BADREN-798497 format. One line per 2 residues: for each residue x, y, z of C-alpha. Coordinates in steps of 0.05 Angstrom, whole numbers, plus 5000, padded with zeros to 4 digits. Each point is the difference from the previous one (the first is absolute). Example, Ala and Ser with C-alpha at 12.3 -4.5 7.8 and 13.67 -1.06 7.14 Angstrom:
5246 4910 5156  5027 5069 4987
This chain:
5222 5800 2000  4987 5020 4928
4938 4964 4977  5005 4946 4946
4975 5028 4933  4981 4959 4939
5050 5011 4942  4945 4983 4949
4953 5053 5031  5052 5055 4994
5018 4980 4928  4927 4996 4979
4974 5066 5030  5059 5047 5009
5000 5020 4929  4926 5009 4995
4996 5041 5063  5054 5047 4974
4965 5008 4933  4930 5012 5030
5030 5053 5046  5015 5043 4942
4931 5000 4967  4967 5069 5004
4942 5007 5046  4954 5022 4944
5021 4948 4950  4995 4943 5053
4929 5022 5022  4974 5004 4928
5026 4932 4986  4965 4973 5061
4933 5034 4996  5002 5055 4950
4987 5054 5051  5053 5053 4989
4963 5046 5047  5012 4954 5059
5074 4993 4981  5008 5075 5001
4967 5007 5067  5046 4945 5029
5061 5035 4973  4978 5068 5026
4984 4969 5067  5067 4966 5008
5037 5065 4977  4963 5038 5053
5016 4950 5056  5074 5002 4981
5001 5077 5008  4992 4993 5075
5062 5015 5040  5000 4954 5061
5041 5018 5063  5031 4936 5025
5033 5018 5065  4990 5053 5051
5048 5013 5060  4986 5055 5048
5058 5032 5038  5001 4989 5076
4981 5072 5012  4942 4993 4953
5022 5059 4959  5022 4963 4934
4977 4942 4958  5047 4962 4956
4962 4965 4946  5009 4962 4936
4962 4999 4933  5017 4972 4932
5036 5050 4955  5028 5001 4930
5066 4968 5024  4972 4953 5051
4978 5013 5072  5004 5074 5023
5014 5017 5072  4968 5065 5022
5005 5041 5063  4937 5042 5019
4994 5047 5058  4939 4997 5046
5023 5057 5046  5049 5057 4989
5065 4969 4970  5046 5024 5054
5069 4973 4982  4993 5007 4923
4970 5067 4993  5027 5008 4929
4973 4932 4975  4938 4992 4959
4939 4980 5041  4994 4938 4961
5066 4974 4971  5029 4937 4969
5056 4968 5041  5049 4960 4957
5075 4991 5003  5011 5037 4935
4962 5062 5023  5040 5011 5063
5067 5036 5009  5050 5011 4941
4986 4937 4960  4956 5018 4942
5021 4953 4945  4930 4969 4994
4934 5033 4986  4961 5013 5066
4960 4941 5022  5041 4952 4958
5015 4954 5060  4938 4960 5019
4993 5006 5076  4952 4968 5050
4993 4967 5069  5010 5065 5042
5014 4990 5075  5010 5058 5049
5053 4995 5054  4971 5000 5071
5022 5071 5011  4970 5025 4933
5067 5030 4977  5012 4951 4945
4962 4962 4947  5025 4931 4975
4973 4973 4935  5019 4954 4943
5023 5026 4931  5020 4969 4936
5063 5043 4988  5072 4989 5016
5050 5056 5019  5066 4989 4968
5047 5058 5018  4963 5063 4980
4950 4969 4954  4935 4959 5007
4981 4942 4954  4932 4968 4998
5000 4925 5017  4951 4945 5011
5030 4988 5069  4970 5042 5056
5039 5022 5061  4986 5040 5063
5010 5074 4998  4997 5049 5057
4976 5073 4995  5012 5047 5056
4945 5053 5012  5042 5057 5031
5055 4999 4948  4963 4975 4938
5058 4951 4989  4992 4930 4969
5045 4939 5010  5000 4929 4977
4996 4956 5063  5004 4928 4974
5038 4965 4944  4968 4932 4993
4975 4956 4940  4932 4968 5006
4927 5015 5016  4988 5050 5060
4936 5017 5036  4969 5018 5067
5049 5052 5022  4992 5010 5075
5044 5047 5046  5023 4974 5066
4966 5039 5055  5066 5030 5020
5011 5026 4931  5070 4970 4992
4981 4948 4945  4951 4975 4951
4973 4929 4993  4970 4975 4935
4979 4936 4966  5049 4978 4946
5009 4946 4949  5074 4999 4984
5008 4999 4922  4924 4993 4994
4969 5007 4932  4928 5003 5023
4960 5024 5060  4991 4945 5052
4932 4968 5000  4953 4964 4955
4966 5057 4963  5062 5014 4956
5014 4957 4938  5037 4938 5023
5068 4991 4971  5000 4949 4942
5014 4931 5030  5070 4976 4989
5053 4958 5038  4982 4962 5062
4928 5027 5018  4993 5023 5071
5074 4996 5014  5037 5045 4950
4986 5074 4991  4957 5004 5062
4998 5073 5021  4998 5014 5073
4974 5065 5031  5037 5023 5062
5007 5058 5049  5056 5045 4979
5029 5060 5037  5039 5063 4981
5026 5053 5046  4965 5071 4993
5069 5031 5006  5020 5030 4935
5070 4972 4989  5019 4970 4931
5058 4964 5031  4958 4966 5053
4993 4925 4983  4932 4999 5035
4971 5039 4942  5013 4941 4954
4944 4962 5037  5004 4947 5056
4951 4944 5011  4966 4994 5066
4965 4934 4986  5027 4934 4974
5000 4978 4929  4954 4940 5017
4941 5045 5021  4954 5039 4954
4974 5063 5035  4933 5030 4983
4993 5059 5046  5035 5030 5061
5000 5054 5051  5048 5031 5052
4994 5000 5075  4993 5073 5032
5071 4997 5027  5030 4975 4931
5029 4939 5035  4951 4947 4971
4967 4985 4935  4939 4956 4995
4983 4969 4933  4956 4948 4966
5038 4949 4959  5003 4930 4973
5048 4954 4962  5011 5013 4927
4967 5000 4949  4966 5064 5023
4944 5003 4953  4974 4934 5026
5012 4998 5075  4970 5066 5027
4937 4958 5021  5044 4960 5048
5044 5058 5023  5020 5010 5073
5013 5062 5043  5070 5015 5019
5040 5047 5043  5072 5018 4990
5044 5040 5050  5042 5047 4961
5030 5043 5059  4997 5072 4982
5003 5022 4927  5061 5043 5016
5038 4936 5018  4988 4968 4929
5063 5029 4970  5046 4959 5044
4967 4936 4974  5007 5016 4925
5057 4976 4958  5021 5037 4936
4968 4950 4954  4931 5018 4970
4942 4958 5020  5033 4982 5066
4956 4964 5052  5005 5031 5068
5020 4955 5058  4964 5003 5063
5009 4961 5068  4927 4980 4999
4968 4979 4933  4927 5008 4980
4949 4971 5046  4930 4974 4982
4951 5030 5047  4936 4974 4966
4986 4943 4953  4929 4994 4975
5011 4926 4983  5012 4985 5074
4949 5040 5035  4937 4968 5029
4962 5065 4996  4956 5030 4945
5062 5018 4955  5018 4926 4990
5022 4994 4929  4981 5071 4981
5040 5061 4979  5032 5061 5037
5018 5069 4974  5022 5068 5021
5038 4988 5066  5008 5067 5040
5037 5009 5066  4962 5036 5053
5030 5069 5023  5031 4966 5063
5028 4942 4957  4966 4946 5043
4946 4979 4952  4991 4988 4927
4934 5013 4965  4984 4965 4934
4942 4979 4956  4983 4926 4993
4949 4962 4964  4983 4961 4935
5033 5040 4944  5008 4975 4928
5053 5050 4977  5061 5031 5033
4987 5075 5002  4923 4992 4998
4992 5004 5077  4940 4989 5042
4983 4965 5065  5001 5012 5073
5050 5040 5041  5044 4958 5047
5048 5019 5055  5061 4961 5015
5054 5009 5054  5065 5020 4967
5033 4942 5032  4951 4951 4969
4940 4961 5024  4929 4992 4980
4967 5059 4968  4936 5033 5024
4943 5016 4952  4985 5073 5012
4942 5003 4952  4961 4934 5002
4932 4999 4964  5012 5068 4971
4951 5014 4941  5057 5027 4957
5070 4982 4977  5059 5038 5025
5052 5010 4946  5051 5051 5029
5021 5023 5070  5049 5047 5033
5012 5016 5074  4981 5072 5018
5014 4993 5076  5016 4947 5050
4930 4976 5001  4970 5022 4934
5003 4969 4931  4978 5039 4938
4965 4952 4954  4973 5000 4929
4953 4945 4979  4957 4972 4946
4927 5012 5022  4943 4978 4954
5035 5025 4937  5024 5066 5030
5062 5023 5037  4995 5012 5074
5050 5035 5043  4998 4991 5076
5042 4998 5064  4998 4938 5043
5020 4996 5074  5055 4945 5005
4974 4979 5069  4927 4998 4992
4992 4990 4925  4948 5056 4997
4996 5054 4947  5011 5074 5015
4937 5035 4975  5039 5064 4993
5042 4969 4945  4953 4965 4952
4987 5015 4928  4972 4961 4943
5021 5018 4930  4965 4977 4935
5069 4998 4971  5059 4954 4989
5057 5030 5040  5074 4988 5008
5069 5034 5008  5037 4953 4953
5032 4954 5052  4946 4949 5018
4926 4991 4985  4958 5054 5035
5063 5029 5027  5005 5073 5027
5062 5043 5006  5002 5030 5069
5036 5062 5026  5032 4983 5068
4997 5069 5026  4935 5024 4970
4929 4974 4994  5008 5006 4923
5000 4938 4956  5008 4992 4926
4963 4949 4958  4980 4988 4927
4924 4997 4990  4963 4975 4940
4926 4981 4986  4955 4989 4940
4981 5075 5000  5071 5030 5013
5067 4985 4969  5057 4984 5048
5030 5059 5037  5040 5011 5064
4963 5026 5061  5029 5025 5064
4981 5027 5068  4972 4970 5064
4960 4937 4986  4933 5034 5013
5016 5059 4957  5038 4977 4938
5014 5051 4946  5019 4987 4929
5074 5015 4987  5012 4982 4927
4959 5020 4939  5028 4952 4949
4932 4981 4973  4952 5056 5012
4977 4998 4927  4984 4926 5001
4927 4980 5006  4970 4930 4999
4971 4976 4935  4967 4941 5033
4936 5002 5041  4989 5013 5073
5022 4949 5057  4954 4971 5052
5015 4953 5057  4956 4941 4998
4988 4961 5066  4959 4937 5009
4996 4935 5040  5014 4930 4976
5009 4932 5038  5003 5040 5065
5057 5046 4974  4998 5077 4990
5025 5010 4926  5022 5066 4972
5019 5019 4929  5005 5060 4954
4954 5016 4942  5020 5045 4943
4942 5027 4960  5007 5005 4926
5023 5069 4973  4938 5041 4984
4954 4954 5037  4927 5002 4984
4953 4961 5046  4952 4992 4944
5049 4958 4959  5028 4931 5013
5075 4990 5005  5049 4940 5001
5037 4981 5062  5073 4977 5008
5022 4968 5067  5071 5014 5016
5030 4954 5054  5062 5026 5039
5064 4960 5009  5024 4966 5062
4955 4969 5025  5025 5037 5062
4990 5071 4974  4948 5054 4992
4976 5043 4945  4994 5073 5020
4986 5063 4961  5061 5023 4959
5012 5039 4937  5017 4948 4944
5068 4991 4969  5017 4975 4931
5005 4930 5031  4942 4953 5002
4938 5031 5038  4928 5011 5003
4988 5074 4987  5010 4997 4924
4941 4951 4995  4955 5051 5033
5025 5057 4954  4978 4957 4940
4928 4991 5026  5002 4940 5047
4980 4991 5074  5061 4974 5035
4992 4961 5065  5063 4990 5042
4983 4956 5059  5039 4983 5063
4975 4931 5015  5020 4954 5058
5075 4992 4998  5011 5074 4993
5027 5051 5047  4954 5052 5032
4951 4960 5043  5047 4968 5051
5046 4939 5003  4944 4949 5005
4970 5026 4933  5069 4998 4969
5008 4926 5021  4929 4982 4977
5022 4971 4933  5054 4954 5025
4991 4932 4965  4939 5032 4961
5031 5038 4942  4947 5014 4948
4938 4981 5043  4982 5048 5055
5035 5057 4968  4965 4988 4936
4934 4996 5035  5015 5068 5030
5014 5028 4934  4938 4971 4966
4957 5024 5058  5027 5070 4987
4983 4992 4925  4928 4980 5019
4992 5060 5044  5027 5048 4947
4951 4970 4947  4942 5017 5048
5024 5072 5015  5025 5024 4932
4984 4997 4928  5049 4943 4982
4990 4957 4937  5005 4928 5027
5019 4977 4931  5062 5042 5000
5041 4982 5060  5074 4986 5001
5056 4983 5049  5072 5015 5003
5059 5003 5051  5075 4993 5006
5038 4950 5042  4950 4973 5050
4950 5036 4962  5024 4964 4937
4989 4934 5035  4930 5024 5023
4984 5017 4927  5022 4931 4976
4964 4964 5054  4935 5041 4994
4990 4984 4927  4999 4926 5018
4948 5010 5056  4950 5046 4966
4978 5022 4930  4975 5069 5022
5062 5033 4973  5003 5011 4928
5075 5019 4995  5059 4994 5043
5072 5023 5002  5048 4962 5044
5066 5036 5017  5056 4959 5027
4954 4946 5028  5004 4932 5029
4962 4944 4966  5025 4938 5034
5025 5002 5072  5030 4934 4997
5048 5014 4941  5010 5072 5024
5029 4974 5066  5061 4973 4963
5006 5058 4950  5000 5063 5041
5057 5031 5040  4958 5015 5063
4969 4934 5019  5010 5014 5074
4940 5048 4998  4952 4943 4985
5009 4959 5064  4961 5049 5046
4944 5004 4950  4994 4927 4980
5021 4970 5066  5050 4951 4968
5045 4992 4941  4970 4975 4934
5041 4936 5012  4965 4988 5067
4929 5021 4980  4991 5004 4925
4924 5000 5004  4995 5066 5035
5040 5030 4940  4959 4965 4949
4935 5025 5032  5019 5072 4985
5029 4989 4930  4963 5026 4940
5029 4944 4960  4960 4950 5040
4936 5032 4974  5024 5023 4932
4944 4965 4962  4950 5048 5033
5033 5059 4968  4965 5039 4944
5023 5073 5010  5042 5033 4951
5065 5012 5037  5064 5041 4985
5061 4975 5036  5061 5045 5012
5067 4989 5038  5071 5018 5003
5051 4947 4976  5044 5007 5061
4946 5004 5055  5022 4962 5061
4938 5011 5040  4949 4973 4949
5045 4967 4946  4981 5003 4927
4987 4925 4995  4938 5008 5041
4970 5048 4948  5023 4953 4946
4965 4943 5034  4933 5037 5007
5002 5027 4928  5018 4931 4974
4943 4970 5036  4949 5052 4978
5023 4992 4928  4993 4925 5004
4930 5009 5026  4985 5047 4943
4990 5062 5044  5019 5067 4970
5068 5019 5028  5064 5037 4986
5067 4996 5037  5051 5058 4999
5067 4990 5033  5044 5062 5012
5075 4992 4995  5046 5015 5057
4943 5019 5048  4990 4976 5071
4937 5000 5042  5002 5076 5000
5009 5028 4929  5052 5055 4993
5003 5014 4926  4955 5057 4985
4978 4975 4933  4981 4932 5032
4961 5035 5053  4963 5039 4947
4990 4940 4956  4972 4952 5051
4948 5051 5021  4982 5015 4929
4989 4926 4985  4956 4992 5059
4957 5059 4983  4993 4976 4929
4986 4928 5022  4939 5025 5040
4979 5048 4945  5000 4941 4951
4963 4949 5044  4955 5045 5042
5002 5071 4972  4982 5061 5043
4947 5018 4949  4948 4945 4991
4987 4981 4926
């Protein structure tokens, strides 16, 4: 459901946000504090960060010899093919090449690389590569379009063909194991990606009833035949069900998926696990009529095999993600736990009979948070997990729940293959994997090889070096919990000097901050580059210390987690040369809430920047488009227990606030709507606390406009420079 926005808010701040965006960095800084040197450093830093080329997706071929990967290029996402072993079938091809419809065969009317392409997926036999591309073949010519469709490249012949002809939003390409078809998630005629991170559509018409976009599983045949009506796309799931993720059974006769009733951005937190018998993918054609968007008809419809709302076990009222059939098709493994955002996965691993029943917790009391899994054999699950701020890869026996010590590696990196958080791309007929690695010290690159012997494959950013200080893992105890966080030293650190400190709180709360190279988006590393210590804690409620730790802030937002953060600050003050009179706090989303709440609970912070925060949980409940997430964390709706919401609302304690606070938000944010920032800014101004509110037009919870990404970080840097400068006066 689109969140309700205040017309007056949009009218008042839309123009000013646009105008302020176009101020030059240097002029703005001089107007604020007269320090042109700081403005120049900020500008140079942001320019440097923007130069990084970030690989987004890595897909290794089944034989482990090739990696298809994507990176942003001049015309959009570029799809590359890079060989790991001798190229075999394409002896005459470049070792690293761009794959794009307009660069294959006889069609050359567009410049090479003009068709943005992404989401690569290898066929089970490794002979073909499917991907999405934003070009349309009309006769003998390609034209660039905003609509992406599925293309198919054949390795042996070096031929390209357009496989689908649909209109809407596509993602999550998955081959059926028999190689006869591809399933994908599809929003017919969709104008935005499904989920709450993208900008909400402007509210119009009957809210919650009209214009609701539903994501469904769709299917196309992999047989290249332009006259085949199957290639126009056929739905496998009904229009009244929003699907979040799915996977095939090993024999291609069933699909398991996580789904809920529309609207999709709101109901993931109450989603159920389904199974759908689809016969064999080769039988699909008989069910398809010539009309595009046809729904396939099956004798047996979708069956709910697990509903967290109805279980009496530990998953009651919690969330489920990443269902995966076992190799024999008899079990489904998935991750379940308390999760505050779809796509940010963490919890325990559960096993469920494919016929349904009560799931078994395979990893109870595990001191880490599994985030991704894949079956490697009948009794072995390959697992990646958040582990005290690091990424851990291991193998777990599906019978005993024990780890295999031969497969265990902890990386001080953020990892992922571009499909899910902490995902790996696995070669089915080789020990090789492919993964993108990034840390505070090393810009993102693709690495390949056996898990215990990964080698760097790409060299996109060899010339990039950090302009911020070194990173150190900080571990300590508080209230009986083990807490971990990351500390960035100031650039050019001199222990004889005293430095200011900025606390940067991650979103979630079910999430984890790990080491990663910064992007132009909002982050912590630029503060370090300008001379600040930066502390990034993982307090209770975070992933990385086990499910009990993640659930430790239920009905306690802003209290135990804030104590964990402040205990970390106390420790840092004792160990490092930190100026106690120059400490600040910032964060986005849940971190924005923690920033707003913290300045009403303590005066130790001399400046704050609250990004997309929540100031009043009571009013927020009726404004956001994702209120279902709140029930597991607060225990009841705001209408049943308003006091528990008031307890954690910064507005309830606003008269305690004295800290100068910058407030920033997107005007179409459905997760943390702009009225929450307006309410906090209005209250601070009424209480004569120094504050400023900047609302960014046409932005959702995740900013996509590059100038807005740049501007919001620049403003935050300048706010701290003004109110607690890196160099003491």
